[in-house]
Structure formats: structure tokens, C-alpha cells
C-alpha positions as CSV (number, residue, x, y, z in Angstrom):
1,M,49.2,-146.9,-3.3
2,N,46.3,-145.0,-4.8
3,V,43.6,-147.0,-6.6
4,V,41.9,-145.5,-9.6
5,E,38.2,-146.4,-9.4
6,K,37.0,-144.7,-12.6
7,I,38.9,-144.3,-15.8
8,I,37.4,-141.8,-18.2
9,T,38.1,-142.2,-21.9
10,L,37.8,-139.1,-24.0
11,E,36.2,-139.6,-27.4
12,H,37.0,-137.0,-30.0
13,N,33.8,-136.5,-32.1
14,E,34.2,-133.6,-34.4
15,S,31.3,-132.0,-36.2
16,V,31.9,-130.9,-39.7
17,R,30.1,-128.3,-41.8
18,L,29.7,-128.3,-45.5
19,D,28.5,-125.1,-47.2
20,Q,25.8,-126.6,-49.3
21,D,25.3,-123.4,-51.2
22,R,28.9,-123.5,-52.3
23,L,28.5,-127.1,-53.6
24,N,25.3,-126.2,-55.4
25,S,27.0,-123.3,-57.0
26,L,29.8,-125.5,-58.2
27,Y,27.2,-127.9,-59.8
28,R,25.4,-125.0,-61.4
29,Q,28.5,-123.5,-62.9
30,L,30.2,-126.7,-64.1
31,G,27.3,-129.1,-64.7
32,D,26.9,-132.4,-62.9
33,K,29.6,-134.4,-64.6
34,N,32.3,-131.8,-64.4
35,A,31.4,-130.8,-60.9
36,L,31.6,-134.4,-59.8
37,D,35.0,-134.7,-61.6
38,V,36.3,-131.6,-59.8
39,L,35.1,-132.9,-56.4
40,C,36.7,-136.3,-56.9
41,R,40.1,-134.7,-57.7
42,T,39.7,-132.2,-54.9
43,V,38.9,-134.8,-52.3
44,E,42.0,-136.8,-53.4
45,E,44.2,-133.7,-53.3
46,L,42.9,-132.8,-49.8
47,A,43.7,-136.4,-48.5
48,V,47.2,-136.1,-49.9
49,R,47.8,-132.7,-48.3
50,L,46.5,-133.9,-44.9
51,S,49.0,-136.7,-45.1
52,N,51.7,-134.2,-46.1
53,C,50.9,-132.0,-43.1
54,E,51.4,-135.0,-40.8
55,R,54.7,-135.8,-42.5
56,F,55.9,-132.2,-42.1
57,W,54.9,-132.3,-38.4
58,R,57.0,-135.4,-37.8
59,Q,59.9,-133.9,-39.6
60,R,59.5,-130.6,-37.7
61,D,59.4,-128.8,-41.1
62,W,57.5,-125.8,-39.8
63,A,57.6,-123.9,-43.1
64,G,56.3,-126.9,-45.0
65,L,53.6,-127.5,-42.5
66,R,52.4,-123.9,-42.6
67,K,52.4,-123.8,-46.4
68,C,50.5,-127.1,-46.6
69,A,47.9,-126.0,-44.0
70,R,47.4,-122.7,-45.8
71,S,46.8,-124.6,-49.0
72,L,44.2,-126.7,-47.2
73,V,42.4,-123.5,-46.2
74,A,42.1,-122.4,-49.8
75,I,41.1,-125.7,-51.3
76,S,38.6,-126.5,-48.5
77,E,36.9,-123.1,-48.8
78,Q,36.5,-123.6,-52.6
79,I,34.3,-126.7,-52.1
80,G,32.5,-125.6,-48.9
81,M,34.4,-127.5,-46.2
82,T,34.2,-124.6,-43.7
83,A,35.2,-126.6,-40.6
84,M,38.3,-128.0,-42.3
85,A,39.3,-124.6,-43.6
86,R,39.0,-123.0,-40.2
87,V,41.0,-125.7,-38.4
88,A,43.7,-125.7,-41.1
89,G,43.9,-121.9,-40.5
90,D,44.4,-122.7,-36.8
91,V,47.3,-124.9,-37.6
92,A,49.0,-122.2,-39.7
93,Q,48.4,-119.7,-36.8
94,T,50.0,-121.9,-34.2
95,V,53.0,-122.5,-36.5
96,D,53.3,-118.7,-36.9
97,A,53.2,-118.3,-33.1
98,G,56.0,-120.8,-32.7
99,D,53.9,-123.0,-30.3
100,A,54.8,-126.6,-31.1
101,V,52.4,-128.0,-28.5
102,A,49.4,-126.0,-29.8
103,T,50.5,-127.0,-33.4
104,G,50.4,-130.7,-32.5
105,A,47.0,-130.3,-30.9
106,A,45.6,-128.3,-33.8
107,L,47.1,-130.7,-36.3
108,S,45.5,-133.7,-34.5
109,R,42.2,-131.9,-34.7
110,L,42.7,-131.0,-38.4
111,I,43.3,-134.7,-39.2
112,R,40.1,-135.7,-37.4
113,V,38.0,-132.9,-39.0
114,G,39.7,-133.5,-42.4
115,E,39.0,-137.3,-42.4
116,K,35.4,-136.7,-41.3
117,S,34.9,-133.9,-43.9
118,L,36.2,-136.1,-46.7
119,T,34.0,-139.0,-45.7
120,V,30.9,-136.7,-45.5
121,I,31.5,-135.1,-48.9
122,W,32.4,-138.5,-50.4
123,D,29.2,-140.1,-49.1
124,Q,27.0,-137.1,-49.8
125,Q,28.1,-136.7,-53.4
126,D,28.4,-140.5,-54.0
127,L,32.0,-140.1,-55.4
128,S,32.4,-143.7,-56.4
129,V,35.5,-144.3,-58.5
């Protein structure tokens, strides 16, 4: 019988990037109150769509997952969540490639990056409800 002496635990720590210029532009265009309102609604919509992506994965609804991931790309780019947009694009590409294993891995990463991105923008913008 083999004895394992060391067990290594992998910790997933995703770095996220926010395009501060995009956020500043949003505030300049809409004003503080309106920009904050848009960000609140957008953060909420992104959270719902992340959840929908996970549901589509569990149901093996590839078309729904692809469509949802593509919508995350568009919405994330609009408010400067570059990492989230990139990883959501990866999910759509793996669905297109028909690679379920890669899709599962990319989706797991999307959820980690998405949650961290939402937390960062929420904290940075002080989006208290």
C-alpha cells in the first residue's frame, strides 16, 4: 500500500481587471447618479446570467449556454470587466468546439472570475442598495 506523504491543495485565485477608463467614461457620459444606477442594474444582470450559465451547463443546454456566455461578453465589455468578458468568450468558444470537458473548466473559471469581478466593482463603486 502506498502512503501519501504530502497532499497539495490547489487554490484558485483569479485576478480580475477593470477598465477604469471605461468606467470613468460612463460616469462622464451619464453623471454620477445615472452611472451608479446603470452599474447597479448591470451588476445584478451579470449575476443572474452567471447563474443561468451554470444552469444551462447542468442541463447540457449547449445553445443556451453559448448564448448566455456571449451576452456576458457584451455586457462585461460595456462596463470595463475585461477579464470576465475574455473568459465568457472562452466558454462560448469551447461550446462551439463541442468540447464538454473544456467547457466545464472554462465555465468554472468564468464563475470564479465573474464572482470576483462583481465583488470588485461592487466594492469599488460602493454600490450599496
